[in-house]
LUMMI-241680 format. One line per 2 residues: number of its first residue (from 1); their letters; for each residue x, y, z of N, C-alpha, C, O. Coordinates in steps of 0.001 Angstrom, whole numbers, plus 500000, padded with zeros to 6 digits. Layout:
<margus>
NUM = A = X Y Z X Y Z X Y Z X Y Z; ... .
</margus>
This chain:
<margus>
1 = MS = 502198 807964 378500 502813 807711 377216 502966 806220 376939 503349 805835 375834; 502680 805402 377897 502868 803974 377681 501857 803394 376704 502073 802309 376165 .
3 = RG = 500754 804103 376469 499745 803589 375549 500070 803856 374089 499466 803240 373211; 500985 804734 373806 501315 805070 372429 501743 803864 371623 501288 803684 370494 .
5 = NQ = 502596 803048 372171 503066 801841 371498 501921 800852 371317 501828 800176 370293; 501066 800777 372306 499927 799855 372234 498999 800256 371089 498513 799396 370355 .
7 = RD = 498754 801544 370936 497908 802023 369840 498538 801707 368490 497858 801256 367568; 499839 801948 368382 500530 801667 367119 500444 800193 366768 500187 799837 365617 .
9 = KA = 500657 799344 367747 500586 797896 367502 499170 797485 367109 498992 796666 366207; 498171 798041 367770 496779 797717 367444 496439 798206 366049 495740 797516 365306 .
11 = RE = 496921 799384 365682 496669 799932 364354 497304 799048 363281 496680 798769 362257; 498537 798609 363511 499216 797727 362554 498475 796402 362412 498293 795900 361303 .
13 = AN = 498050 795842 363534 497318 794576 363487 496006 794734 362729 495614 793851 361967; 495328 795857 362939 494060 796095 362261 494273 796260 360757 493475 795757 359966 .
15 = LK = 495327 796950 360356 495619 797107 358932 495908 795761 358277 495459 795502 357160; 496649 794911 358963 496931 793568 358433 495644 792764 358297 495438 792062 357306 .
17 = KQ = 494782 792874 359304 493510 792146 359287 492632 792611 358135 492029 791791 357444; 492555 793933 357920 491747 794468 356834 492302 794057 355475 491539 793755 354558 .
19 = AA = 493624 794044 355342 494237 793636 354080 493943 792172 353789 493699 791802 352640; 493965 791344 354813 493673 789923 354632 492217 789720 354235 491911 788867 353402 .
21 = MK = 491321 790498 354825 489907 790361 354491 489638 790849 353074 488783 790297 352382; 490353 791870 352639 490133 792444 351313 490490 791460 350208 489810 791406 349184 .
23 = KA = 491546 790684 350403 491975 789752 349363 491543 788315 349652 492100 787378 349078; 490573 788131 350520 490149 786790 350933 489578 785980 349777 489917 784805 349635 .
25 = HG = 488721 786571 348946 488080 785800 347886 488933 785734 346632 488798 784779 345866; 489790 786684 346391 490711 786648 345268 490073 786747 343891 490705 786384 342899 .
27 = MS = 488851 787225 343803 488185 787357 342510 488036 788836 342170 487937 789689 343051; 488024 789113 340880 487773 790489 340462 486281 790774 340607 485500 789874 340917 .
29 = GS = 485897 792002 340388 484494 792379 340541 483570 791639 339607 482496 791198 340013; 483977 791496 338348 483111 790816 337384 483048 789313 337659 482003 788689 337475 .
31 = EL = 484167 788734 338097 484159 787304 338440 483260 787052 339638 482505 786080 339663; 483341 787930 340631 482523 787786 341830 481045 787933 341484 480213 787181 341991 .
33 = AK = 480716 788889 340631 479328 789091 340222 478808 787868 339475 477669 787451 339686; 479630 787291 338607 479224 786104 337854 479003 784926 338799 478037 784180 338640 .
35 = AK = 479887 784753 339777 479738 783669 340742 478465 783847 341566 477763 782876 341844; 478171 785077 341955 476947 785338 342717 475713 785038 341874 474734 784493 342383 .
37 = EI = 475750 785390 340590 474603 785142 339718 474386 783640 339522 473245 783178 339500; 475460 782886 339383 475348 781427 339234 474736 780821 340502 473858 779962 340422 .
39 = AA = 475203 781272 341666 474665 780764 342927 473193 781134 343066 472392 780324 343532; 472834 782342 342668 471437 782776 342754 470558 781948 341828 469435 781597 342190 .
41 = QK = 471054 781637 340646 470286 780823 339702 470053 779416 340266 468961 778865 340134; 471069 778848 340885 470907 777524 341502 469850 777563 342601 469033 776650 342719 .
43 = MR = 469870 778625 343403 468888 778742 344476 467473 778930 343915 466512 778401 344474; 467342 779679 342819 466022 779834 342192 465511 778484 341690 464327 778178 341827 .
45 = EK = 466401 777678 341111 466004 776355 340624 465578 775458 341785 464584 774739 341686; 466324 775501 342873 465970 774702 344047 464613 775124 344596 463795 774278 344957 .
47 = QA = 464374 776435 344659 463110 776936 345183 461951 776541 344285 460874 776202 344777; 462157 776580 342978 461108 776169 342052 460784 774685 342228 459618 774293 342190 .
49 = AA = 461807 773868 342417 461590 772443 342630 460837 772202 343937 459948 771352 343995; 461189 772944 344977 460507 772793 346261 459053 773225 346154 458170 772572 346710 .
51 = DA = 458795 774314 345448 457421 774782 345257 456599 773750 344480 455440 773503 344812; 457193 773152 343456 456496 772136 342671 456190 770910 343532 455114 770319 343433 .
53 = RK = 457144 770546 344367 456940 769387 345251 455815 769675 346250 454977 768810 346502; 455794 770872 346812 454735 771233 347756 453376 771258 347070 452379 770828 347650 .
55 = AA = 453329 771759 345845 452067 771802 345106 451569 770384 344822 450373 770112 344923; 452471 769496 344473 452076 768115 344206 451564 767433 345466 450610 766657 345415 .
57 = QA = 452197 767722 346594 451735 767138 347864 450371 767689 348240 449518 766949 348731; 450157 768966 348018 448856 769566 348342 447781 769002 347443 446664 768753 347897 .
59 = QA = 448096 768793 346166 447132 768237 345244 446814 766777 345619 445663 766348 345538; 447826 766033 346022 447602 764646 346435 446756 764586 347709 445895 763717 347851 .
61 = AA = 447006 765507 348623 446230 765548 349857 444772 765905 349561 443855 765352 350169; 444567 766822 348633 443200 767199 348271 442491 766055 347566 441287 765869 347747 .
63 = AN = 443214 765289 346771 442615 764154 346067 442258 763042 347046 441277 762329 346835; 443035 762883 348105 442763 761842 349084 441560 762177 349951 440917 761271 350482 .
65 = KK = 441241 763461 350107 440083 763862 350909 438765 763608 350195 437722 763437 350826; 438829 763585 348864 437590 763397 348103 437097 762019 348159 436064 761708 347567 .
</margus>
């Protein structure tokens, strides 16, 4: 019977941990979705810039070989 208290304490600690994780970001669903979309758009812009830079380097390398 000595484990009963240990289980209760572990259960309470786990509930507190889950509650803290649930309210960690503090945004509603629509706010979170909007923030994710903004971050995704920034990453798409960065990727497009990187692709353009790589294409320019490849074109310059091809021009130097001629």
